[in-house]
N, C-alpha and C positions, 0 to 999 in steps of 0.2 A: 535673319534676313528673310524676306518674303519674295514673291514672284517679281516685284518691282526692283529687287536688289537695293532695297532701302531699309535701314533700321529705324523703325518707328520709336519715338520716345514715349508716346502715349498710344495705346492700342486704338485703332479706328473702329467705328461701327461698320457693319457691312455696307450700309449705304454710302458712308464716307470713302470706303475703299473703292466702291464702284464708281463714285464721282471722280476720284483721283485717276482711276483707270481711263475714264472717258476723256479727261483732259489730256493725259499723256498719249493715249492712242490717237487722238486728233492731231496733236503736234507731231507725232512720229510719221504721220501721213504727209507731212510737209505743210500743213495748215498753220497759220500764225495767230488765229483769233478764236476765242471761245466764250460762251455765255454760261456761267455757272448759276443756275436758277434754283437755289435751294431755299425752301421756306425757312423763315426765321426760327431759330432754335434747333436746327439740324446740324449746325457746326460747319458752315461753309468756310470759315476762317481757317480752321485746322486743315481742311482739304487743300486750300491754296498754299498754305505753309508747307505741307508735305510734298505736294506736287512741285513747288518751287525748289525745295531742297533736293529732290530727285534730279531736277534739271541742272542744278548746280553741281551735284555729285558727278554727273556725267558730262560736264563741260559745256552745257548748252547756254547757261547764263552765269553772270558774275554780279548781277545787281537786280534788285527788286524795287520798283517805285510803287508804293501803295498810296492811292488817293482816296480819301474818305471824309465823312463829315467830321467837323472839329471835335465833337464829343466822343468820337470813337478812336482817336489816336492812342489814348492810353490803353484801351482794350487791345489794340494790335500789339503793343509792346508786351503786355502780359501774356497774350496768346502765343507770341513767338517764343517767349521764355518757357512757357508751359509745354508747347508741342514740338518745337524744332529740335531735331536730334542734336545731341551734345557734340557729335563729331563735326558738325557744320561750323566752321570758323567764321563767325559773323560779326558785323559791325552795324548796329542799329542806331539811326539818328532820326529824331523827330523834329520836323520843321515847326518853328514858332513864329517866324516873321519878325522877331526882335533882332535888332542890329547891335547886340551886345558882344563884347569881346569873347566871353565864354561861349556863346552860341556860335559865333563865327569859327571858333576853334573846333567845336563839335562838327560843324558842317565840313570843315577842311579835312577831317579825318577820312571822309569819303573818297578823297583823292590821293591818299598816301599809298604809294606802291612799294611792295616788298618783293624783291626778285624771287625769294625762296618760297613764297606763299601768296596765294591770291584769296583775299577775303570774299565772302558773300556780303556785299554792302547793301543795306536795306534803308531806304529813305521813305519816311512816312510823312505825307503832306495833307493838310486839310484842303478841301476842294476850293474854298474861297481864296486860297493863296494864288490861284491861277487867274484871278481877276487883277493881279498886280504884276508889274513888269519884273520886279525882283524875284517873285516866285516863279514866273515863267522862265526867266533866264537861268535860274539855278537848276530847275528841272531839265531844261535843255542841255545844260553842261553835264548833268549827271548821266543822261541818256546817251550823249555823244561820246562819253569816255569808257563805255563798257556795253557788252551784250546784256540786255535787261528784259525782264518781264514787267509789264506795266499793268497794274490791276486797279480798277475803279470799284471800290466797295460801296454798297448801297447806290448802285449806278443810276437810279432815277434822279440823282442830284445833277445829272447832265442831260435830263430829258428835254430841256428848253433849248431848241436849236439856235435861238438868237442871243442867248446869254454869253457874255464875254468868257466866262470860265469854260463853257461847253466848247466854244470855238478854239480856245487855247489848248485844252486837253486833247481835242480831236487832232489838231495840227501836230502836237508833240507825239501823239501815238505812232506816227509814221517812223519815229526814231527807235521805237522799241522792237526787239526781236519777236516778242510775244505780247499779245494784248488779251486781257480778260475783264469781263464785267461780272459783277457779283450782286445778286439781289434776290429777295424772296419772290417778288413778282415784278417784271419789267413794266407792268401796266398798272398805274394807280389812278388815272383819270380817264384816259382814252387810248385807243390803239396808236395814236400819234406819239405817245410816250416812247414807243419802240424805236422810232426813226433815229434820233440822236445817239442813243446808246449803241445801236448797231452800226451807225455811221462812224463812230469812234473805232469800232473794231475793224471795219472795212466797208466802204460804201457799196461795194459790189455784192455784199451778202444778201441784201434785200432787193438790190437791183434798181435803186433810185438815186439820182444825182442831187436831188434837193427835196426839201419838205413839200414843195408844191407838186412835184411829180408823184410823191408818196400819197398826198391827199387826193390827187386825181384818180388814183387807182383804188384807194381804200376808204375815202370819205365821200359822203353824199353832201353836196354843197347847195346852198340856196342864196340867191342875191337879194339882199334886203336894203331898205333905205330908212334912214332915221336922222332927224335934225339937219336935213340938207346934205347929207352925205350917204353914200352907198358902200356896202361891204359884203364880203362873202361870209356866210355863217355855216359851220358844220352842223348838219341836222341829223346825221346818222352815219352808219358805217357799212361797208360791203367787202366782199371777197376775203372774209376773215379766215376761212379754211386755208386759202392760199397763203396767207400770212403765217399761219401756224405751221404749215408744211415747210416754208423757208426757214423758219426759226429752229425747227427740229434738227436741221442739218448741222448746225454749229453750236448746239446747246445741250445741256443735260438738266433735267427737271427732277427735283426731289420734293415730295410732299410729306409733311409730318405724319399724316395719318398712315402713310405707306411705309415710312422709314423707321419710325419710333413707336414703341409700345407705351405711348403717353396716356395719362388719365384723360377722361373726357372734358370738354369745355361746355359750360352752361352760360347762356346769356339771358339776362332778366332786365326788366325795367321797373323803376319805382316812380310813380306819378307824383309830382310835387306841385300842388296848387300855388298860384301866385297870390301874394297879399294884395289888399286894396291899393296900397301905395305903388306896388309894382304894376298892377293892371292900369292904373291911371297914367303912370309914366310911359308904359308900353304903348297904350293907345294914342297918347299925345305924340310920341316919337314916330309912330307909324303914320299918323296924319301928316306930320311935318315931312317925313321921308317921301310920301306920295306926292306932295306939292313940289318938292325939290326935283324929283325925278321927272315930273311933267314939264317943269319950266327950264331945266338944265339939259345939256347934252348928255345923253345916256352913255355911260362907260362902265366897263367891268369894275373899275376902281370905285366909282361912285356908288354903285349898287352894293358892292361888298362892304363899303364903309357904313352904309345904312344898316345892313344885316348885322354887322358887328355891334353897332350901338344898341340894336334891339336885343341881341343875344346877351350883352352885358347886363341889361335891365333884368332879363330872365334869371341871370345868375346872381343878381342881388346888388348891383352897383351901377352907377352911371357917371359919365364925365360931363362937367359943365363947360360952358363956352370959354371960360378962362383956364381950362386945363385941370381943374380940381376934380378929384374922384369922390363921389358921395355914396355912402352905403345906404341901401334901401332895406327896410324891414322885409325879411324873406324867410321862407320855410326850408330852404335848401340845406343849410347847415344843421337844422334840427333833424331833417330826414337822414343826413349823413351820420349824425350821432346815434340815431335809433338803429341804423344798420350796423354800426360798429359795436354797439352794445349787444345786439342779437348775435353777432358773429363771435365776438370774444377773442379771436386770435389776431394774428398780424394781417395788415391790409395795406394795399397800395391805393392812393387817391390821386387821380389825374385831373388837373384843372388847367384851363387855357390861360387864365389871366393872373398876373402878378397880385393884384388886389385880393382875389379870392384865395390864392395860396397863402398869403399873409394872414388873412382872416381865419382860414382853416387851421393854420399852425398855432395861432394865438388861442383859438378855442380848444384845440386838443391838448395843448400844453397846460392850459388852466384846469381841464377836467382830468387828464391822465398823468400830468407831471411833465416838467421841462425836458427830461431825457427820453420821453416816450416817442418823440417825433424827430424825424430828419427830413430835410428838404433837398430837392435837386432841380434847380431852375436857374434862370439867368442871374439872379442875385446871389446864388450860392457860390462862394469862391472856389476856383478850380482846385486850390490846394487842399480842400477838405472834402471834395466830392467822393473820392474813393473811400475815405474814412466813413462817410455816411452810408455808403453801400455796404461796407464791411460790418458796421454796427447793426444795420437792419438785418443782414443775413445771419449774424452770429450772436448778437446780444439779445437775450430774451426780454430785456427791459425796453428795447427799442421796438415798438409795435407798429408804428405808422410811417410810411414813406409817402411824402407829398411831392409829386413831380409835375413838371410841365412837359407834355409829350414832345414838344419841339426840342427840348433840351435833354430830358432823361429817357426818352422813348427809344433810343438806339443803343445797341452795343453793350448793355449792362445786364447782369443776371440778378433777378429778385425772386428766386424760387422759394424763399422763406415764407412767402404769402400765397395763400390759395384763394384770396379774394381781391379783386380789383374793382374800384368804384370810379366811374367816369362822372365826375362832378360837372364837367362840360366837355363838348366835342368841338372839332372844326371840320371843314369840308375835305381835308386831306386824308384819303384812304390809307396811304402809306404810313402816315404818322399814327393813325389809329391801329393799324395792324402791327406796327413796330411796338407800340405800347402794350398791346395784348400779349405779345410774344415774350415780354420780360419775365413772366412767371409761368409760361407754358413752353418748356424747352427741356433739353437734356438736364436731368436733375430734379424734375418735377415729380412728386410722389403721390399727390392727391388731386382729385378733380379741381379744376379752376373755375370759379364763378366770376362773371363780369356783370356788374349792375350799373345801368345808366340812369341818372336822375333826369327826368324829362317833365317839362311843363307842357301839357297838351294844348293844341291849338296855337302854338307859338313856333318861332324859328327853330327851337329844339327839334321838333318833328321833321322839319324840312331838311335839317342837316342829316338826320338818321336815314331818311329816304334817299337822299343824294348818295350817301355812302353805300347803301344797299344796291343802288343801281350801278355804281362803279364796280362793285364786287361781281355782279352779274355779267357786266361787259368784259372784265378781265378773264373770268373763267371761260367765257365764250371764245375769246381769241386763243387761249391756251388749251382749248379743247378739254376742259375739266368739268366735273359735275358741279352744279350750283351748290355751294356749301351752306350749312346752317349758319344763321347769325341772328341778330336781335329781332328782325322782322322777316 
C-alpha cells in the first residue's frame, strides 16, 4: 500500500504518481473536472486507470465511460488488463455498434446487479458512436444508472464545437460525476481547439458561454469579402497568457523531456527530385487549380482538394476524371529503399495514401521477402492488426511496418524500430505528433531518427512549414519552450 491507499499492479513512474495525485487532490477539493495533459509516450492511460481504481475502492464511482478514437479501443482493454489492480472486480465491455445477439448480451452485463457485490463497470466507446442515436442513448443509460467517471481520450477529437459528436458528448458529460480529458496537447491547430474540450468539462472553466465569445477575447478577427459574400476570418490570437493561466487551474502537464530519461530525437530530411513526368503533371494540375480557384467560389474544401491532388502527384500517383489511379514514374520509393539499405534495422514507414502504401508493400516484399512487411491502415482487417504489431515488435524477420498515420498513429507501441520515415505528411499536427510518439515512449532504448521525404518547391514544403507554425503556436499557449523539429 502507498500513500493513496491503493495497491498498484504495475509500479508507476514518479511522474505518473504525481499525475495521479494531481487528479485525486483536485477531486478531493470538490472539483468535478480535470485535464490530464501528458505528452504521448508518458503513460497517461495507466494514470487514469489507477486514479479511477482508487475512486472505485473508496466508493466515489462504480462506472467508467471511456470515449476514444476507434483504433484505440483495443489498447484500452489491454492497458486495463495490464495495469488495473487484481482486487478491482471489473466488467469491461467494448462498444462495436453492431446489433448482434452476442454483442447485445455483452452490453446487458453492464446492468446486471448483484446485491452482495458491486462491479466496476467499464464501457469503452469510439467517439464516432456519439454521432448515432443508438450510441448516445446507450451512453445516456449507462451514465444514468451509476456514479461514473467519463474520460475523453485524445480529446482533440471533440475540438470542433459544431460537430454532432462534440455536442452529444458535451451534453452527456453533465450526467457524469467526474469528467476528464486526456491528450498530449490540447492545441493542434489553434487556441480555438481548447474551447470545446474545456466546454465538455465545464463551460465555466474558461468563462465563455459560446465559441463566439471565446473568439472575441482570444482571436483577432478581420471582415473579408469574396465571391459576393462576406465573412469573418481569424488572422491572429491575443491574451494567450490569460488563457494559459486559466488552463493551469484544472490541468496537469507532463512533458517527455522532463518525465522520462528517453534517448534523443533527431529530425532529418531527404530531398527527392521529381521526375519529368511528375513535373509535367504537377505544373498542369497547378495551372488547372489556379483557373478553378479564380472562377469558382473559394472554399476551404475546394482549396484543400486542389492541394491534395498536387500532393498525390508529388508522391507518385494521380487520379483521373473517371476515378482511376495512375502511377507516375518517381524517385520516392527509390529514395526509401536507399534509406532502408543504409539503416539495415527495423523501420516504420508512414504514408498518407492507400495507393502509396500498397506500392511500398509490394516493393519491399519483392526485395526483402513477403514476411518482412506488415501493414496497418484502412484496408488492414481489424482481426489481424494486433498480430501485425506483435510480429513487428517481436519477430526479427518482420523488419518493416507500413502505416497510415490516421489509422496506425494512435495508441500503439512500435519501440522495436529506431527509424521512422515519413513518406508523406498531412496538415494535421496531432496526427504527425501521434505517429512520432509510436517509437519514442516508455520502452525506447536508442535514439530515434525521423526522416521526411521532401520534394523542394512543392506542396511538400508548404505542409512542413504549416506544421512548424502550429507547433510554435501551441507552445506559446502552453507557455513552453519552442521545441526542436524538422525546420
